[in-house]
C-alpha positions, 0 to 999 in steps of 0.5 A, a space after each residue: 886655606 885651612 887656618 888650623 893647619 900650618 902646611 895650608 897656610 904656607 901653601 897660601 902664602 907661596 901662592 900669593 907670592 907667585 902672583 906678586 900683587 901687593 896687599 895693601 888691606 889684610 883682613 884677618 877674620 876667620 873665627 868660630 864659637 867651638 861646641 861643647 867638646 874640646 877639639 885640638 888641632 894636629 899642632 896641639 892648639 885649641 880650635 877656636 884660638 888656631 882659627 882666630 889667631 894662630 893661623 892668622 899669625 902665621 898668615 901675616 908673618 909669611 906675607 911680611 917675609 915675602 914683602 907683600 904687604 904695601 908700605 902703607 897696608 892696613 891689617 885688622 884682625 877681627 876681635 870681639 866684645 867678648 874680650 872686654 869682659 862684661 859680655 854674659 857668659 863670655 868670661 875671659 881668663 885673667 891671664 895675670 892671676 892664671 900666671 901667678 897661681 899657676 906659672 910662677 909669674 910667667 905670662 907667657 907660659 900662662 898664655 901658652 896653656 891657654 892656647 893649648 888649653 892644657 890641664 888642669 884648666 876647665 874647658 868653657 866654649 865661651 871662656 875659650 871664645 873670650 880668650 882667643 879674642 883677648 889674645 887677638 887684642 894682645 897680638 895686635 898690639 904687640 905687632 904694632 910695635 914691630 911693623 915699620 912706620 906707615 903700616 898699622 894693625 888693629 883688632 876690630 870687633 864686627 860687633 854681634 852679627 848672628 847671621 854669619 856662620 861664626 856659630 855653625 859649630 856652637 852648642 845647643 844653647 848658643 845656637 838655638 837660644 843665645 843667637 835668637 835672643 840676640 836677633 830679637 832683643 834691640 841693640 843686641 845684633 846688627 846686619 852683616 853689612 854693618 859688622 863688615 862696615 866696621 873693618 872698612 871703617 877701621 881701614 881707613 885710620 890714619 897711621 898714628 892709629 895702631 895697636 888698638 882695639 876697637 868694639 862697641 861702647 861698654 856692655 854694648 854689642 852693637 853701634 859705633 866703634 870705640 877704642 877699648 881702654 881697660 887695664 887687662 887690654 893695655 897691660 904691656 907685659 901680658 902683651 909681651 908674654 902672649 906674643 912669646 906664647 903665639 910664636 912658641 905655638 906657632 912653630 917659632 914663626 916670629 916677625 920676620 928679619 926680612 921684613 
């Protein structure tokens, strides 16, 4: 499945529907750090946001629409410490400020501008990555308000795990300086198995724990999971605007009535 292409996602959903198996744990783990040049998908979506969020949204809505998620399904989507705003070089955009300054306070329009990377936004791959992961946290919060009782969704950062392929398209500085630096500094990276263990841990949370964003402790990149409690993460108006933008750029794919 190519999460950058809506038709590929739709084909995958149809194939899973034909199999008919119930899904009890849905891990939405695709993503990437993009290169130095802005890349848009065929649908006009910045590629980091497309792979990290939009394709996952289309997939999840399709599975819900087909009734393929079990009544106590656990949905976990890959977040990142970058969304907190305290990771060097990864600076998420202040969506509320962007909305006020450029979109007459319309948070949905501002969020869509980030997803499409409309002018006059200046492209920086690290910022695009941080924005995509911030929108992931907003998506989880909003989806949790729509899911039936028993199902949960949480955004969970795997932490710094530079031995994955997430940085294969990253620029020279990221691949050859930042990632090697993370590997040698204590507390700046962890094995892939540890990163995956965070997802497994979150899959075991009770149904009372939903719509949250979990990552390392403030200013940390590894270690025990902590629930992130920051004003820019918890702003419900921004969360709602982000959901509207995600639906818009996804071609109108919204929470399915059938579910």
